[in-house]
PLY file of the C-alpha trace (Angstrom):
ply
format ascii 1.0
element vertex 303
property float x
property float y
property float z
element edge 302
property int vertex1
property int vertex2
end_header
125.93 55.54 -70.13
124.71 54.61 -73.65
125.98 51.35 -75.01
127.81 51.87 -78.30
127.29 49.80 -81.48
130.90 48.54 -81.20
130.24 47.34 -77.58
127.10 45.53 -78.75
129.00 43.84 -81.62
131.74 42.79 -79.17
129.43 41.12 -76.62
127.35 39.55 -79.37
130.44 37.75 -80.52
130.68 36.46 -76.95
127.07 35.13 -77.01
125.22 38.11 -75.50
122.44 39.39 -77.76
120.61 42.77 -77.43
117.07 42.63 -76.05
114.38 44.58 -77.83
114.31 47.22 -75.01
117.70 48.47 -76.25
119.15 48.22 -72.72
119.58 44.63 -71.83
121.10 41.40 -73.18
120.28 37.64 -73.39
123.17 35.40 -72.66
123.26 32.31 -74.79
124.51 29.31 -72.91
125.98 26.45 -75.03
124.83 23.00 -74.04
127.18 20.97 -76.31
124.61 18.32 -77.01
121.32 19.54 -75.49
121.97 18.04 -72.10
122.57 19.84 -68.81
123.07 18.30 -65.42
121.20 19.38 -62.25
124.06 21.60 -60.97
124.24 23.51 -64.35
120.48 24.00 -64.39
120.69 25.36 -60.86
123.50 27.62 -61.84
121.54 29.01 -64.86
118.52 29.65 -62.58
120.74 31.44 -60.10
122.14 33.71 -62.90
118.59 34.46 -64.13
117.53 35.36 -60.54
120.64 37.25 -59.59
121.47 39.10 -62.82
118.50 38.77 -65.18
114.68 39.11 -65.11
114.21 35.68 -63.54
113.29 34.02 -66.78
115.12 31.39 -68.86
114.32 30.71 -72.55
115.23 27.51 -74.47
116.12 28.03 -78.13
115.36 25.87 -81.11
119.17 25.19 -81.38
119.14 23.61 -77.92
120.92 26.46 -76.29
119.63 28.34 -73.29
119.19 32.07 -73.15
119.09 34.21 -69.95
117.39 37.49 -70.78
117.41 40.84 -68.95
121.18 41.09 -68.35
122.90 44.40 -67.81
125.84 45.17 -69.94
128.08 45.82 -66.92
127.22 42.50 -65.43
128.32 40.38 -68.40
131.82 39.61 -67.10
130.35 38.51 -63.73
127.75 36.30 -65.54
130.43 34.64 -67.58
132.47 33.89 -64.41
129.41 32.56 -62.58
128.51 30.17 -65.39
132.19 28.96 -65.67
131.86 27.59 -62.16
129.78 24.78 -63.70
131.83 24.44 -66.88
129.41 26.38 -69.06
130.24 29.00 -71.61
128.34 31.55 -73.71
128.51 31.91 -77.52
126.96 30.46 -80.62
126.89 33.56 -82.87
128.69 34.83 -85.97
129.76 33.47 -89.38
131.29 30.43 -87.79
130.40 26.83 -86.85
127.32 27.15 -84.72
126.35 24.93 -81.71
125.42 21.44 -82.74
121.86 20.19 -82.29
121.08 16.52 -81.42
117.94 14.66 -80.95
117.46 12.35 -77.90
118.45 9.32 -79.85
120.91 8.22 -77.06
117.90 7.33 -74.86
115.14 7.02 -77.48
113.68 3.64 -78.29
114.13 4.43 -81.94
117.68 5.73 -81.68
120.23 3.95 -83.79
123.25 5.80 -82.73
124.54 7.66 -79.55
123.48 11.13 -80.80
124.60 12.94 -77.62
128.11 11.42 -77.58
128.51 12.34 -81.30
127.26 15.86 -80.67
129.76 16.30 -77.86
132.54 15.11 -80.22
131.39 17.50 -82.96
131.16 20.35 -80.45
134.77 19.80 -79.26
136.24 19.12 -82.68
134.40 21.71 -84.70
132.60 24.24 -82.53
135.49 24.66 -80.15
138.30 23.59 -82.51
137.18 25.93 -85.24
135.90 28.70 -83.08
138.46 31.19 -84.39
137.86 30.28 -88.00
135.86 32.77 -89.94
133.55 31.26 -92.52
131.60 32.83 -95.42
128.43 32.47 -93.33
127.04 30.59 -90.30
127.44 26.84 -90.45
124.90 24.64 -88.66
125.23 20.87 -87.84
122.52 18.47 -86.63
122.65 14.89 -85.51
119.51 12.70 -85.81
119.33 9.20 -84.32
117.08 7.68 -86.90
115.10 8.38 -90.06
112.26 9.91 -88.10
114.34 13.05 -88.45
112.87 14.77 -85.29
115.81 17.25 -85.32
115.38 17.94 -89.05
119.00 17.16 -90.02
118.31 17.97 -93.67
117.56 21.59 -92.84
121.14 22.15 -91.63
124.38 22.80 -93.48
125.43 19.21 -92.47
122.85 16.79 -91.17
123.87 13.37 -89.80
121.20 10.63 -89.63
121.80 7.30 -87.87
121.08 4.21 -90.02
120.81 0.52 -89.52
120.93 -1.52 -92.74
119.10 -4.86 -92.22
121.19 -7.98 -92.92
118.58 -10.24 -94.57
119.43 -13.94 -94.63
117.04 -15.19 -97.33
117.86 -18.84 -96.62
116.25 -18.56 -93.14
113.05 -17.04 -94.40
110.07 -19.52 -94.17
107.56 -17.34 -96.12
105.19 -17.24 -93.18
101.59 -16.39 -94.04
101.77 -13.68 -91.41
105.20 -12.05 -91.74
106.41 -10.25 -88.56
108.96 -8.35 -90.58
106.38 -7.05 -92.98
104.16 -5.99 -90.15
107.11 -4.14 -88.46
108.23 -2.24 -91.51
106.76 1.36 -91.36
107.74 2.15 -94.96
106.11 -0.89 -96.58
109.39 -1.87 -98.09
109.25 -5.40 -96.72
106.75 -7.62 -98.60
106.02 -11.31 -98.07
105.70 -13.33 -101.23
105.22 -17.09 -101.79
108.92 -17.30 -102.43
109.87 -15.49 -99.23
110.48 -11.92 -98.03
111.43 -9.24 -100.49
112.81 -5.87 -99.40
112.44 -2.99 -101.79
115.74 -1.10 -101.42
114.28 1.92 -103.11
111.67 2.27 -100.44
113.63 1.09 -97.37
114.91 3.97 -95.30
117.19 1.79 -93.09
115.36 2.61 -89.95
116.22 -0.83 -88.50
112.60 -1.46 -87.16
112.60 -4.83 -88.90
115.66 -6.15 -87.15
115.16 -9.06 -84.73
111.47 -9.21 -85.57
111.64 -12.49 -87.44
111.28 -15.52 -85.12
113.51 -17.47 -87.40
116.30 -14.89 -87.40
116.03 -14.02 -91.04
117.03 -10.40 -90.06
119.06 -10.96 -86.85
121.09 -7.80 -87.11
122.13 -4.81 -89.25
125.02 -2.63 -90.15
125.15 0.65 -88.23
125.94 3.58 -90.43
125.71 7.31 -90.83
123.90 9.13 -93.64
124.91 12.70 -94.55
122.83 15.55 -95.88
124.51 18.73 -97.14
123.36 22.25 -97.84
120.10 22.31 -95.96
118.71 25.63 -94.50
115.55 27.02 -93.03
114.28 30.62 -93.08
113.71 33.06 -95.81
115.34 30.74 -98.47
114.56 27.15 -97.61
116.55 24.38 -99.03
116.35 20.67 -98.20
119.73 19.02 -97.73
121.22 16.95 -100.54
121.74 13.32 -99.51
125.24 12.01 -100.19
125.34 8.65 -101.89
127.60 7.02 -99.27
126.85 5.32 -95.99
129.64 6.13 -93.55
131.24 4.86 -90.36
131.35 7.27 -87.52
135.00 8.11 -88.13
134.33 8.69 -91.86
131.35 10.87 -91.01
133.45 13.03 -88.69
136.11 13.44 -91.28
133.55 14.25 -93.93
132.07 17.00 -91.81
135.59 18.49 -91.41
136.09 18.33 -95.14
132.81 20.06 -95.76
133.83 22.94 -93.45
137.20 23.17 -95.15
135.52 23.23 -98.58
133.19 25.96 -97.41
136.13 27.99 -96.09
138.03 27.49 -99.38
135.33 27.97 -101.96
132.48 29.89 -100.26
131.80 33.49 -101.19
131.31 35.97 -98.43
127.64 35.89 -97.25
126.98 32.65 -99.10
125.41 29.68 -97.23
126.84 26.18 -97.98
123.69 25.20 -99.77
124.18 28.02 -102.27
127.79 26.82 -102.83
126.60 23.31 -103.41
124.12 24.51 -106.06
126.78 26.74 -107.65
129.49 24.10 -107.90
127.08 21.14 -108.48
126.48 18.09 -106.30
128.68 15.77 -108.41
131.58 18.25 -108.23
131.25 18.74 -104.46
131.12 14.95 -103.84
134.25 14.59 -105.96
136.01 17.33 -103.95
135.01 15.54 -100.71
136.41 12.21 -101.85
139.86 11.28 -100.50
141.95 13.26 -98.08
143.01 16.22 -100.21
141.12 18.81 -98.25
142.37 17.36 -94.98
145.97 17.62 -96.29
145.47 21.14 -97.38
143.84 22.02 -93.93
146.59 24.33 -92.74
146.80 26.16 -96.04
143.01 26.59 -96.24
142.72 27.94 -92.66
145.60 30.29 -93.11
144.59 31.42 -96.52
0 1
1 2
2 3
3 4
4 5
5 6
6 7
7 8
8 9
9 10
10 11
11 12
12 13
13 14
14 15
15 16
16 17
17 18
18 19
19 20
20 21
21 22
22 23
23 24
24 25
25 26
26 27
27 28
28 29
29 30
30 31
31 32
32 33
33 34
34 35
35 36
36 37
37 38
38 39
39 40
40 41
41 42
42 43
43 44
44 45
45 46
46 47
47 48
48 49
49 50
50 51
51 52
52 53
53 54
54 55
55 56
56 57
57 58
58 59
59 60
60 61
61 62
62 63
63 64
64 65
65 66
66 67
67 68
68 69
69 70
70 71
71 72
72 73
73 74
74 75
75 76
76 77
77 78
78 79
79 80
80 81
81 82
82 83
83 84
84 85
85 86
86 87
87 88
88 89
89 90
90 91
91 92
92 93
93 94
94 95
95 96
96 97
97 98
98 99
99 100
100 101
101 102
102 103
103 104
104 105
105 106
106 107
107 108
108 109
109 110
110 111
111 112
112 113
113 114
114 115
115 116
116 117
117 118
118 119
119 120
120 121
121 122
122 123
123 124
124 125
125 126
126 127
127 128
128 129
129 130
130 131
131 132
132 133
133 134
134 135
135 136
136 137
137 138
138 139
139 140
140 141
141 142
142 143
143 144
144 145
145 146
146 147
147 148
148 149
149 150
150 151
151 152
152 153
153 154
154 155
155 156
156 157
157 158
158 159
159 160
160 161
161 162
162 163
163 164
164 165
165 166
166 167
167 168
168 169
169 170
170 171
171 172
172 173
173 174
174 175
175 176
176 177
177 178
178 179
179 180
180 181
181 182
182 183
183 184
184 185
185 186
186 187
187 188
188 189
189 190
190 191
191 192
192 193
193 194
194 195
195 196
196 197
197 198
198 199
199 200
200 201
201 202
202 203
203 204
204 205
205 206
206 207
207 208
208 209
209 210
210 211
211 212
212 213
213 214
214 215
215 216
216 217
217 218
218 219
219 220
220 221
221 222
222 223
223 224
224 225
225 226
226 227
227 228
228 229
229 230
230 231
231 232
232 233
233 234
234 235
235 236
236 237
237 238
238 239
239 240
240 241
241 242
242 243
243 244
244 245
245 246
246 247
247 248
248 249
249 250
250 251
251 252
252 253
253 254
254 255
255 256
256 257
257 258
258 259
259 260
260 261
261 262
262 263
263 264
264 265
265 266
266 267
267 268
268 269
269 270
270 271
271 272
272 273
273 274
274 275
275 276
276 277
277 278
278 279
279 280
280 281
281 282
282 283
283 284
284 285
285 286
286 287
287 288
288 289
289 290
290 291
291 292
292 293
293 294
294 295
295 296
296 297
297 298
298 299
299 300
300 301
301 302
């Protein structure tokens, strides 16, 4: 029996995309934060072997697709994956699955990216799953300024930061400065008077922390930098960096305010970056200040 366009649309909304043969589908498994345990990987392999073509594909958004599925097998596939707590989805003009780098276990990671991605997944992917937006909305979490996950090419990009706490009185102006040698940006410079850090060049990567043997930079403030309006594809736009440095709680609230602003002010078919350009960065930053959008949350979502 031929599969109707309406049937294809329905299952696409559930995370099953048509294959190019016109007969089969790829089921998109959501990983929450890019991590699967051994039992879940085994479950996916069994689905691919039992219902698909035996292959598994990993997407650029850290989801897993199982191709070659028959339309009639989709309910059974969903039930099988649910045995290991997995679900299919990740399509539509909604909050999309979050992408996170391996900052949790990376030697350069400044924040627990996987834990934050899970929190974002539960609060915004699952919590806003029934909320229709003007266009798709992508979120990425990067553990440090290396930007491996390219946060600034997402509608919201989070980047872990560690601002060095420089104690100038402890600097001994060593001829060979360990901090200067450790700085990958060249922001830290030794002078006869002591160490100088060019704040215009420093990207707060934290690589200089604990490098001084005299504890001139013993620690640093952990923070979260936000980029808004990035996108990749036919119309590329690098995200606009907000001026603030946020705590984790502030960053999470800011993400929600951005989604609410997009829902309230976005035009149908418009990406958030286009809204940002249309309203202006200063206007958007002003609208995101305070708790007005959060207080209007129910009205915005029901509007």
